C-alpha positions in Angstrom: 24.2 48.1 14.0 26.5 45.2 14.0 23.6 42.7 14.2 21.9 44.2 11.1 25.2 43.9 9.2 25.6 40.3 10.3 22.0 39.6 9.3 22.5 41.1 5.9 25.6 39.1 5.4 23.8 35.9 6.4 20.9 36.6 4.0 23.3 37.3 1.2 25.2 34.1 1.8 21.9 32.1 1.8 20.8 33.9 -1.4 24.2 33.1 -3.1 23.9 29.4 -2.0 20.4 29.1 -3.4 21.4 30.7 -6.7 24.4 28.4 -7.0 22.2 25.4 -6.3 19.7 26.5 -9.0 22.6 26.9 -11.5 24.0 23.5 -10.7 20.5 21.9 -11.0 19.9 23.6 -14.4 23.2 22.5 -15.7 22.6 18.9 -14.6 19.2 18.9 -16.2 20.7 20.1 -19.5 23.5 17.4 -19.3 21.0 14.7 -18.5 18.7 15.7 -21.4 21.7 15.7 -23.8 22.9 12.3 -22.6 19.4 10.8 -23.0 19.2 12.2 -26.5 22.6 10.7 -27.4 21.6 7.3 -26.0 18.4 7.3 -27.9 20.2 8.1 -31.1 22.7 5.3 -30.5 20.2 2.7 -29.4 17.6 3.5 -32.0 14.8 4.6 -29.7 12.9 3.4 -26.6 12.9 -0.3 -27.6 16.3 -0.5 -29.1 14.9 -0.5 -32.6 14.2 2.1 -35.2 10.5 2.7 -36.1 11.0 1.0 -39.4 12.4 -2.1 -37.6 9.4 -2.1 -35.3 7.0 -1.9 -38.3 8.8 -4.8 -40.0 8.6 -6.9 -36.9 4.9 -6.1 -36.6 4.2 -7.1 -40.2 6.2 -10.3 -39.8 4.2 -11.2 -36.7 0.9 -10.6 -38.5 1.9 -12.7 -41.4 3.1 -15.5 -39.1 -0.3 -15.5 -37.3 -2.2 -15.5 -40.6 -0.2 -18.5 -41.9 0.1 -20.5 -38.7 -3.0 -19.2 -36.9 -5.0 -22.4 -36.8 -2.4 -24.5 -35.0 -1.6 -21.8 -32.4 -5.0 -22.0 -30.8 -4.5 -25.7 -30.0 -1.1 -25.1 -28.5 -2.3 -22.1 -26.5 -5.2 -24.2 -25.1 -2.8 -27.0 -24.2 -0.4 -24.7 -22.6 -3.1 -23.0 -20.5 -4.4 -26.4 -19.5 -1.0 -27.6 -18.4 -0.4 -24.4 -16.4 -3.8 -24.6 -14.8 -3.2 -28.2 -13.7 0.3 -27.4 -12.4 -1.0 -24.5 -10.3 -3.8 -26.6 -8.9 -1.4 -29.3 -8.0 1.0 -26.9 -6.4 -1.7 -25.2 -4.3 -3.0 -28.5 -3.2 0.5 -29.6 -2.2 1.0 -26.4 -0.1 -2.4 -26.8 1.5 -1.6 -30.4 2.5 1.8 -29.4 3.9 0.2 -26.7 6.0 -2.4 -29.1 7.3 0.2 -31.6 8.3 2.1 -28.9 10.2 -1.1 -27.8 12.0 -1.9 -31.3 13.0 1.7 -31.7 14.4 1.2 -28.5 16.4 -2.1 -29.7 17.7 -0.7 -33.0 18.8 2.1 -31.4 20.8 
């Protein structure tokens, strides 16, 4: 009899703890949602800009490309060429350094 009473009390305590945890979790979710909504309202959206501001930036970018579009290709190609040459030089330098280390190890 006493064992059954103890078991019922234990189950009731577990049930209460689970319900309390569920209430706490639901309250935190609501708080987190409200906080994200407030931050979005203050910052002006996901990117820190309003949709109108994003549209204006997009239009300005398109007009810049239309006006200066011809020269940008040359600069882009030049930048890619410089980057490509730099990375080839860097890889070659690393390779030669590894080869020197290997030769040193083999001589020992």
